[in-house]
ROVEX-889439 format. One record per atom (N, C-alpha, C, O): residue number from 1; residue in three letters; atom name; x, y, z. Coordinates in Angstrom, 2 decimals. Example, Ala and Ser with C-alpha at 12.3 -4.5 7.8 and 13.67 -1.06 7.14 Angstrom:
<nodes>
NODE   seq   type   atom         X         Y         Z
NODE     1    ALA      N     13.19     -5.69      7.80
NODE     1    ALA     CA     12.30     -4.50      7.80
NODE     1    ALA      C     13.20     -3.30      7.80
NODE     1    ALA      O     14.24     -3.32      8.46
NODE     2    SER      N     12.85     -2.25      7.08
NODE     2    SER     CA     13.67     -1.06      7.14
NODE     2    SER      C     12.90      0.03      7.87
NODE     2    SER      O     13.41      1.14      8.04
</nodes>
This chain:
<nodes>
NODE   seq   type   atom         X         Y         Z
NODE     1    MET      N    -84.81     77.29    -86.40
NODE     1    MET     CA    -86.25     77.45    -86.26
NODE     1    MET      C    -86.79     76.36    -85.33
NODE     1    MET      O    -86.50     75.18    -85.53
NODE     2    SER      N    -87.53     76.74    -84.33
NODE     2    SER     CA    -88.06     75.77    -83.38
NODE     2    SER      C    -89.23     75.00    -83.97
NODE     2    SER      O    -89.87     75.44    -84.93
NODE     3    SER      N    -89.49     73.86    -83.37
NODE     3    SER     CA    -90.61     73.04    -83.83
NODE     3    SER      C    -91.92     73.75    -83.53
NODE     3    SER      O    -92.09     74.31    -82.45
NODE     4    PRO      N    -92.85     73.71    -84.48
NODE     4    PRO     CA    -94.13     74.37    -84.24
NODE     4    PRO      C    -94.99     73.58    -83.26
NODE     4    PRO      O    -94.88     72.36    -83.17
NODE     5    ALA      N    -95.83     74.29    -82.54
NODE     5    ALA     CA    -96.78     73.61    -81.66
NODE     5    ALA      C    -97.81     72.89    -82.53
NODE     5    ALA      O    -98.29     73.46    -83.51
NODE     6    PRO      N    -98.14     71.65    -82.18
NODE     6    PRO     CA    -99.15     70.93    -82.96
NODE     6    PRO      C   -100.54     71.54    -82.75
NODE     6    PRO      O   -101.07     71.52    -81.64
NODE     7    VAL      N   -101.10     72.07    -83.82
NODE     7    VAL     CA   -102.40     72.73    -83.76
NODE     7    VAL      C   -103.23     72.30    -84.96
NODE     7    VAL      O   -102.82     72.47    -86.11
NODE     8    PHE      N   -104.42     71.75    -84.69
NODE     8    PHE     CA   -105.33     71.43    -85.78
NODE     8    PHE      C   -105.85     72.73    -86.37
NODE     8    PHE      O   -106.35     73.59    -85.65
NODE     9    ASP      N   -105.73     72.88    -87.69
NODE     9    ASP     CA   -106.19     74.10    -88.36
NODE     9    ASP      C   -107.25     73.72    -89.38
NODE     9    ASP      O   -106.92     73.15    -90.43
NODE    10    PRO      N   -108.52     74.02    -89.11
NODE    10    PRO     CA   -109.59     73.62    -90.04
NODE    10    PRO      C   -109.49     74.31    -91.40
NODE    10    PRO      O   -109.99     73.78    -92.39
NODE    11    VAL      N   -108.87     75.47    -91.46
NODE    11    VAL     CA   -108.70     76.15    -92.75
NODE    11    VAL      C   -107.72     75.38    -93.61
NODE    11    VAL      O   -107.98     75.14    -94.79
NODE    12    VAL      N   -106.60     75.00    -93.05
NODE    12    VAL     CA   -105.58     74.26    -93.78
NODE    12    VAL      C   -106.00     72.82    -94.04
NODE    12    VAL      O   -105.61     72.24    -95.06
NODE    13    HIS      N   -106.78     72.25    -93.15
NODE    13    HIS     CA   -107.07     70.81    -93.19
NODE    13    HIS      C   -107.82     70.34    -94.45
NODE    13    HIS      O   -107.61     69.21    -94.88
NODE    14    ALA      N   -108.66     71.16    -95.04
NODE    14    ALA     CA   -109.39     70.74    -96.25
NODE    14    ALA      C   -108.37     70.27    -97.28
NODE    14    ALA      O   -107.39     70.96    -97.55
NODE    15    PRO      N   -108.59     69.09    -97.87
NODE    15    PRO     CA   -107.57     68.48    -98.73
NODE    15    PRO      C   -106.98     69.39    -99.81
NODE    15    PRO      O   -105.77     69.44    -99.98
NODE    16    GLN      N   -107.81     70.11   -100.53
NODE    16    GLN     CA   -107.26     70.95   -101.60
NODE    16    GLN      C   -106.53     72.16   -101.04
NODE    16    GLN      O   -105.55     72.61   -101.63
NODE    17    ARG      N   -106.99     72.70    -99.92
NODE    17    ARG     CA   -106.26     73.81    -99.30
NODE    17    ARG      C   -104.93     73.34    -98.73
NODE    17    ARG      O   -103.94     74.06    -98.78
NODE    18    LEU      N   -104.91     72.12    -98.21
NODE    18    LEU     CA   -103.65     71.55    -97.73
NODE    18    LEU      C   -102.68     71.39    -98.89
NODE    18    LEU      O   -101.49     71.69    -98.75
NODE    19    GLN      N   -103.16     70.94   -100.03
NODE    19    GLN     CA   -102.31     70.81   -101.21
NODE    19    GLN      C   -101.81     72.18   -101.68
NODE    19    GLN      O   -100.64     72.32   -102.03
NODE    20    ILE      N   -102.68     73.17   -101.69
NODE    20    ILE     CA   -102.28     74.52   -102.09
NODE    20    ILE      C   -101.15     75.01   -101.19
NODE    20    ILE      O   -100.12     75.47   -101.67
NODE    21    CYS      N   -101.36     74.92    -99.89
NODE    21    CYS     CA   -100.34     75.39    -98.94
NODE    21    CYS      C    -99.04     74.62    -99.12
NODE    21    CYS      O    -97.96     75.22    -99.06
NODE    22    ALA      N    -99.11     73.32    -99.32
NODE    22    ALA     CA    -97.91     72.52    -99.51
NODE    22    ALA      C    -97.17     72.93   -100.78
NODE    22    ALA      O    -95.94     73.01   -100.78
NODE    23    MET      N    -97.90     73.19   -101.85
NODE    23    MET     CA    -97.28     73.64   -103.09
NODE    23    MET      C    -96.60     75.00   -102.89
NODE    23    MET      O    -95.50     75.23   -103.40
NODE    24    LEU      N    -97.25     75.89   -102.16
NODE    24    LEU     CA    -96.69     77.22   -101.93
NODE    24    LEU      C    -95.52     77.19   -100.96
NODE    24    LEU      O    -94.63     78.04   -101.03
NODE    25    ALA      N    -95.51     76.22   -100.05
NODE    25    ALA     CA    -94.45     76.13    -99.05
NODE    25    ALA      C    -93.11     75.80    -99.67
NODE    25    ALA      O    -92.06     76.01    -99.05
NODE    26    ARG      N    -93.12     75.29   -100.88
NODE    26    ARG     CA    -91.86     74.98   -101.56
NODE    26    ARG      C    -91.08     76.24   -101.88
NODE    26    ARG      O    -89.90     76.17   -102.23
NODE    27    GLY      N    -91.73     77.37   -101.77
NODE    27    GLY     CA    -91.02     78.64   -101.91
NODE    27    GLY      C    -91.50     79.49   -103.05
NODE    27    GLY      O    -91.89     79.01   -104.11
NODE    28    GLY      N    -91.46     80.78   -102.80
NODE    28    GLY     CA    -91.78     81.75   -103.83
NODE    28    GLY      C    -93.26     81.81   -104.17
NODE    28    GLY      O    -94.11     81.23   -103.49
NODE    29    GLU      N    -93.52     82.53   -105.24
NODE    29    GLU     CA    -94.88     82.68   -105.72
NODE    29    GLU      C    -95.17     81.60   -106.77
NODE    29    GLU      O    -94.28     81.15   -107.49
NODE    30    VAL      N    -96.43     81.21   -106.83
NODE    30    VAL     CA    -96.87     80.25   -107.84
NODE    30    VAL      C    -98.03     80.88   -108.60
NODE    30    VAL      O    -98.93     81.47   -108.00
NODE    31    GLU      N    -97.99     80.76   -109.91
NODE    31    GLU     CA    -99.03     81.35   -110.74
NODE    31    GLU      C   -100.33     80.54   -110.61
NODE    31    GLU      O   -100.30     79.32   -110.48
NODE    32    PHE      N   -101.45     81.24   -110.65
NODE    32    PHE     CA   -102.78     80.65   -110.48
NODE    32    PHE      C   -102.96     79.41   -111.38
NODE    32    PHE      O   -103.42     78.37   -110.91
NODE    33    ALA      N   -102.60     79.53   -112.65
NODE    33    ALA     CA   -102.80     78.42   -113.59
NODE    33    ALA      C   -101.99     77.19   -113.19
NODE    33    ALA      O   -102.43     76.06   -113.40
NODE    34    VAL      N   -100.81     77.40   -112.64
NODE    34    VAL     CA    -99.97     76.27   -112.20
NODE    34    VAL      C   -100.66     75.55   -111.04
NODE    34    VAL      O   -100.69     74.32   -110.99
NODE    35    LEU      N   -101.20     76.32   -110.10
NODE    35    LEU     CA   -101.95     75.71   -108.99
NODE    35    LEU      C   -103.16     74.96   -109.52
NODE    35    LEU      O   -103.41     73.82   -109.12
NODE    36    ARG      N   -103.92     75.59   -110.41
NODE    36    ARG     CA   -105.12     74.97   -110.97
NODE    36    ARG      C   -104.79     73.65   -111.64
NODE    36    ARG      O   -105.48     72.65   -111.43
NODE    37    GLU      N   -103.75     73.63   -112.45
NODE    37    GLU     CA   -103.36     72.40   -113.14
NODE    37    GLU      C   -102.82     71.36   -112.18
NODE    37    GLU      O   -103.09     70.17   -112.33
NODE    38    GLY      N   -102.05     71.81   -111.19
NODE    38    GLY     CA   -101.50     70.88   -110.21
NODE    38    GLY      C   -102.57     70.19   -109.38
NODE    38    GLY      O   -102.42     69.03   -108.99
NODE    39    LEU      N   -103.64     70.92   -109.11
NODE    39    LEU     CA   -104.74     70.36   -108.32
NODE    39    LEU      C   -105.81     69.70   -109.18
NODE    39    LEU      O   -106.64     68.95   -108.69
NODE    40    ASP      N   -105.77     70.01   -110.49
NODE    40    ASP     CA   -106.77     69.50   -111.43
NODE    40    ASP      C   -108.17     69.91   -110.99
NODE    40    ASP      O   -109.07     69.09   -110.85
NODE    41    VAL      N   -108.33     71.24   -110.79
NODE    41    VAL     CA   -109.61     71.81   -110.40
NODE    41    VAL      C   -109.98     72.94   -111.35
NODE    41    VAL      O   -109.15     73.39   -112.15
NODE    42    SER      N   -111.21     73.39   -111.26
NODE    42    SER     CA   -111.67     74.52   -112.08
NODE    42    SER      C   -111.16     75.83   -111.49
NODE    42    SER      O   -110.73     75.89   -110.34
NODE    43    ASP      N   -111.24     76.89   -112.30
NODE    43    ASP     CA   -110.90     78.22   -111.81
NODE    43    ASP      C   -111.76     78.58   -110.61
NODE    43    ASP      O   -111.27     79.13   -109.62
NODE    44    ALA      N   -113.05     78.28   -110.69
NODE    44    ALA     CA   -113.98     78.63   -109.61
NODE    44    ALA      C   -113.62     77.92   -108.30
NODE    44    ALA      O   -113.65     78.53   -107.23
NODE    45    THR      N   -113.28     76.64   -108.40
NODE    45    THR     CA   -112.92     75.89   -107.19
NODE    45    THR      C   -111.65     76.44   -106.57
NODE    45    THR      O   -111.58     76.64   -105.36
NODE    46    LEU      N   -110.64     76.69   -107.40
NODE    46    LEU     CA   -109.39     77.24   -106.87
NODE    46    LEU      C   -109.63     78.62   -106.27
NODE    46    LEU      O   -109.11     78.93   -105.20
NODE    47    SER      N   -110.40     79.45   -106.95
NODE    47    SER     CA   -110.70     80.80   -106.44
NODE    47    SER      C   -111.37     80.74   -105.07
NODE    47    SER      O   -111.05     81.53   -104.18
NODE    48    LYS      N   -112.29     79.81   -104.90
NODE    48    LYS     CA   -112.99     79.66   -103.62
NODE    48    LYS      C   -112.00     79.31   -102.51
NODE    48    LYS      O   -112.04     79.89   -101.42
NODE    49    HIS      N   -111.11     78.35   -102.78
NODE    49    HIS     CA   -110.13     77.96   -101.76
NODE    49    HIS      C   -109.14     79.09   -101.47
NODE    49    HIS      O   -108.76     79.31   -100.32
NODE    50    LEU      N   -108.72     79.81   -102.51
NODE    50    LEU     CA   -107.80     80.92   -102.30
NODE    50    LEU      C   -108.46     82.05   -101.51
NODE    50    LEU      O   -107.80     82.71   -100.72
NODE    51    ARG      N   -109.75     82.27   -101.72
NODE    51    ARG     CA   -110.47     83.28   -100.96
NODE    51    ARG      C   -110.46     82.91    -99.47
NODE    51    ARG      O   -110.21     83.77    -98.62
NODE    52    THR      N   -110.72     81.65    -99.17
NODE    52    THR     CA   -110.71     81.19    -97.78
NODE    52    THR      C   -109.33     81.38    -97.16
NODE    52    THR      O   -109.21     81.85    -96.03
NODE    53    LEU      N   -108.29     81.00    -97.89
NODE    53    LEU     CA   -106.92     81.13    -97.39
NODE    53    LEU      C   -106.53     82.60    -97.24
NODE    53    LEU      O   -105.82     82.95    -96.29
NODE    54    THR      N   -106.97     83.44    -98.16
NODE    54    THR     CA   -106.68     84.87    -98.08
NODE    54    THR      C   -107.36     85.50    -96.87
NODE    54    THR      O   -106.75     86.28    -96.14
NODE    55    GLU      N   -108.63     85.16    -96.66
NODE    55    GLU     CA   -109.37     85.70    -95.52
NODE    55    GLU      C   -108.75     85.28    -94.19
NODE    55    GLU      O   -108.83     86.02    -93.21
NODE    56    ALA      N   -108.12     84.11    -94.16
NODE    56    ALA     CA   -107.44     83.65    -92.95
NODE    56    ALA      C   -106.06     84.29    -92.79
NODE    56    ALA      O   -105.43     84.16    -91.75
NODE    57    GLY      N   -105.61     85.00    -93.83
NODE    57    GLY     CA   -104.29     85.63    -93.78
NODE    57    GLY      C   -103.17     84.67    -94.14
NODE    57    GLY      O   -102.01     84.94    -93.84
NODE    58    TYR      N   -103.50     83.55    -94.76
NODE    58    TYR     CA   -102.50     82.52    -95.05
NODE    58    TYR      C   -101.86     82.66    -96.42
NODE    58    TYR      O   -100.76     82.14    -96.63
NODE    59    VAL      N   -102.49     83.34    -97.35
NODE    59    VAL     CA   -101.89     83.58    -98.66
NODE    59    VAL      C   -102.09     85.02    -99.07
NODE    59    VAL      O   -103.03     85.69    -98.65
NODE    60    ASP      N   -101.18     85.48    -99.91
NODE    60    ASP     CA   -101.30     86.78   -100.55
NODE    60    ASP      C   -101.46     86.55   -102.04
NODE    60    ASP      O   -100.82     85.67   -102.61
NODE    61    LEU      N   -102.31     87.36   -102.68
NODE    61    LEU     CA   -102.51     87.30   -104.12
NODE    61    LEU      C   -101.95     88.57   -104.73
NODE    61    LEU      O   -102.12     89.67   -104.19
NODE    62    ARG      N   -101.28     88.42   -105.87
NODE    62    ARG     CA   -100.73     89.57   -106.58
NODE    62    ARG      C   -101.14     89.45   -108.04
NODE    62    ARG      O   -100.78     88.49   -108.72
NODE    63    ARG      N   -101.88     90.41   -108.50
NODE    63    ARG     CA   -102.39     90.40   -109.88
NODE    63    ARG      C   -101.49     91.27   -110.75
NODE    63    ARG      O   -101.20     92.42   -110.41
NODE    64    VAL      N   -101.04     90.71   -111.87
NODE    64    VAL     CA   -100.14     91.42   -112.78
NODE    64    VAL      C   -100.82     91.49   -114.15
NODE    64    VAL      O   -101.13     90.47   -114.76
NODE    65    GLN      N   -101.03     92.72   -114.62
NODE    65    GLN     CA   -101.63     92.90   -115.94
NODE    65    GLN      C   -100.53     92.79   -116.99
NODE    65    GLN      O    -99.53     93.50   -116.92
NODE    66    ARG      N   -100.71     91.91   -117.95
NODE    66    ARG     CA    -99.74     91.76   -119.03
NODE    66    ARG      C   -100.07     92.74   -120.14
NODE    66    ARG      O   -101.24     93.03   -120.38
NODE    67    PRO      N    -99.05     93.26   -120.84
NODE    67    PRO     CA    -99.27     94.28   -121.86
NODE    67    PRO      C   -100.30     93.91   -122.91
NODE    67    PRO      O   -101.15     94.77   -123.16
NODE    68    LYS      N   -100.36     92.87   -123.50
NODE    68    LYS     CA   -101.37     92.58   -124.52
NODE    68    LYS      C   -102.03     91.25   -124.20
NODE    68    LYS      O   -102.09     90.37   -125.05
NODE    69    GLY      N   -102.50     91.12   -123.02
NODE    69    GLY     CA   -103.11     89.85   -122.67
NODE    69    GLY      C   -103.81     89.89   -121.34
NODE    69    GLY      O   -104.04     90.94   -120.74
NODE    70    GLN      N   -104.14     88.70   -120.91
NODE    70    GLN     CA   -104.83     88.55   -119.64
NODE    70    GLN      C   -103.93     88.88   -118.47
NODE    70    GLN      O   -102.71     88.77   -118.53
NODE    71    ALA      N   -104.57     89.29   -117.41
NODE    71    ALA     CA   -103.84     89.47   -116.16
NODE    71    ALA      C   -103.50     88.09   -115.60
NODE    71    ALA      O   -104.23     87.13   -115.82
NODE    72    ARG      N   -102.41     88.02   -114.90
NODE    72    ARG     CA   -102.01     86.78   -114.24
NODE    72    ARG      C   -102.03     87.01   -112.74
NODE    72    ARG      O   -101.66     88.09   -112.26
NODE    73    THR      N   -102.45     86.01   -112.02
NODE    73    THR     CA   -102.49     86.11   -110.56
NODE    73    THR      C   -101.42     85.20   -109.98
NODE    73    THR      O   -101.34     84.02   -110.32
NODE    74    TRP      N   -100.62     85.76   -109.11
NODE    74    TRP     CA    -99.56     85.03   -108.42
NODE    74    TRP      C    -99.97     84.86   -106.97
NODE    74    TRP      O   -100.55     85.77   -106.37
NODE    75    VAL      N    -99.66     83.71   -106.41
NODE    75    VAL     CA   -100.08     83.36   -105.05
NODE    75    VAL      C    -98.84     83.01   -104.23
NODE    75    VAL      O    -97.95     82.30   -104.71
NODE    76    ALA      N    -98.78     83.52   -103.01
NODE    76    ALA     CA    -97.66     83.23   -102.12
NODE    76    ALA      C    -98.18     82.94   -100.71
NODE    76    ALA      O    -99.17     83.53   -100.26
NODE    77    LEU      N    -97.50     82.05   -100.04
NODE    77    LEU     CA    -97.83     81.73    -98.65
NODE    77    LEU      C    -97.27     82.84    -97.76
NODE    77    LEU      O    -96.13     83.26    -97.93
NODE    78    THR      N    -98.06     83.32    -96.83
NODE    78    THR     CA    -97.61     84.35    -95.89
NODE    78    THR      C    -96.88     83.67    -94.73
NODE    78    THR      O    -96.97     82.45    -94.57
NODE    79    PRO      N    -96.16     84.44    -93.92
NODE    79    PRO     CA    -95.56     83.85    -92.72
NODE    79    PRO      C    -96.60     83.17    -91.82
NODE    79    PRO      O    -96.33     82.12    -91.25
NODE    80    ALA      N    -97.78     83.78    -91.69
NODE    80    ALA     CA    -98.85     83.17    -90.88
NODE    80    ALA      C    -99.30     81.86    -91.52
NODE    80    ALA      O    -99.59     80.89    -90.81
NODE    81    GLY      N    -99.37     81.81    -92.83
NODE    81    GLY     CA    -99.75     80.59    -93.53
NODE    81    GLY      C    -98.72     79.50    -93.35
NODE    81    GLY      O    -99.07     78.33    -93.15
NODE    82    SER      N    -97.46     79.87    -93.42
NODE    82    SER     CA    -96.39     78.91    -93.22
NODE    82    SER      C    -96.44     78.33    -91.80
NODE    82    SER      O    -96.28     77.13    -91.60
NODE    83    GLN      N    -96.66     79.21    -90.83
NODE    83    GLN     CA    -96.76     78.76    -89.44
NODE    83    GLN      C    -97.96     77.84    -89.25
NODE    83    GLN      O    -97.86     76.82    -88.56
NODE    84    ALA      N    -99.09     78.19    -89.84
NODE    84    ALA     CA   -100.30     77.36    -89.73
NODE    84    ALA      C   -100.07     75.99    -90.36
NODE    84    ALA      O   -100.48     74.97    -89.80
NODE    85    LEU      N    -99.42     75.96    -91.52
NODE    85    LEU     CA    -99.15     74.69    -92.19
NODE    85    LEU      C    -98.22     73.82    -91.36
NODE    85    LEU      O    -98.46     72.63    -91.19
NODE    86    ARG      N    -97.16     74.42    -90.84
NODE    86    ARG     CA    -96.22     73.65    -90.01
NODE    86    ARG      C    -96.90     73.13    -88.75
NODE    86    ARG      O    -96.68     71.99    -88.34
NODE    87    GLY      N    -97.73     73.96    -88.13
NODE    87    GLY     CA    -98.46     73.53    -86.93
NODE    87    GLY      C    -99.44     72.42    -87.24
NODE    87    GLY      O    -99.62     71.50    -86.45
NODE    88    HIS      N   -100.09     72.50    -88.39
NODE    88    HIS     CA   -101.05     71.47    -88.78
NODE    88    HIS      C   -100.33     70.15    -89.07
NODE    88    HIS      O   -100.79     69.09    -88.66
NODE    89    PHE      N    -99.20     70.23    -89.78
NODE    89    PHE     CA    -98.41     69.01    -90.01
NODE    89    PHE      C    -97.96     68.39    -88.70
NODE    89    PHE      O    -98.00     67.17    -88.53
NODE    90    ALA      N    -97.54     69.24    -87.75
NODE    90    ALA     CA    -97.12     68.74    -86.45
NODE    90    ALA      C    -98.29     68.06    -85.73
NODE    90    ALA      O    -98.11     67.03    -85.09
NODE    91    PHE      N    -99.47     68.64    -85.85
NODE    91    PHE     CA   -100.67     68.02    -85.25
NODE    91    PHE      C   -100.92     66.66    -85.87
NODE    91    PHE      O   -101.15     65.68    -85.16
NODE    92    LEU      N   -100.89     66.58    -87.21
NODE    92    LEU     CA   -101.14     65.30    -87.87
NODE    92    LEU      C   -100.11     64.25    -87.45
NODE    92    LEU      O   -100.46     63.09    -87.24
NODE    93    GLN      N    -98.86     64.65    -87.33
NODE    93    GLN     CA    -97.84     63.71    -86.89
NODE    93    GLN      C    -98.04     63.28    -85.44
NODE    93    GLN      O    -97.69     62.16    -85.06
NODE    94    SER      N    -98.61     64.17    -84.63
NODE    94    SER     CA    -98.82     63.82    -83.23
NODE    94    SER      C    -99.92     62.79    -83.04
NODE    94    SER      O    -99.93     62.05    -82.06
NODE    95    ILE      N   -100.86     62.74    -83.99
NODE    95    ILE     CA   -101.94     61.78    -83.85
NODE    95    ILE      C   -101.71     60.51    -84.67
NODE    95    ILE      O   -102.37     59.49    -84.46
NODE    96    ALA      N   -100.77     60.57    -85.61
NODE    96    ALA     CA   -100.47     59.40    -86.44
NODE    96    ALA      C    -98.99     59.37    -86.75
NODE    96    ALA      O    -98.59     59.55    -87.90
NODE    97    PRO      N    -98.16     59.14    -85.74
NODE    97    PRO     CA    -96.72     59.17    -85.98
NODE    97    PRO      C    -96.30     58.06    -86.95
NODE    97    PRO      O    -96.84     56.95    -86.94
NODE    98    LEU      N    -95.34     58.42    -87.77
NODE    98    LEU     CA    -94.84     57.45    -88.76
NODE    98    LEU      C    -93.60     56.78    -88.27
NODE    98    LEU      O    -93.04     55.94    -88.97
</nodes>
């Protein structure tokens, strides 16, 4: 896989959205409650950030109805989201190399 072009992405850049994308980049789907607890935010705050990421095409949401309980929402990073995250990390490294 080639190195991504460094591109500032204002959608990814917001701290909690950056954390969401980083958590999802570890692979697979992550359940809504796991993200909420990992970020220590309310349902409403997480929903707002996920809506922004979904509208940008960076995450997919999958709702699963459980037989005798609440529905669960699973979140996954899309290929476009992965590319945006990698490009944003490359941009940050280009302006503040470690």
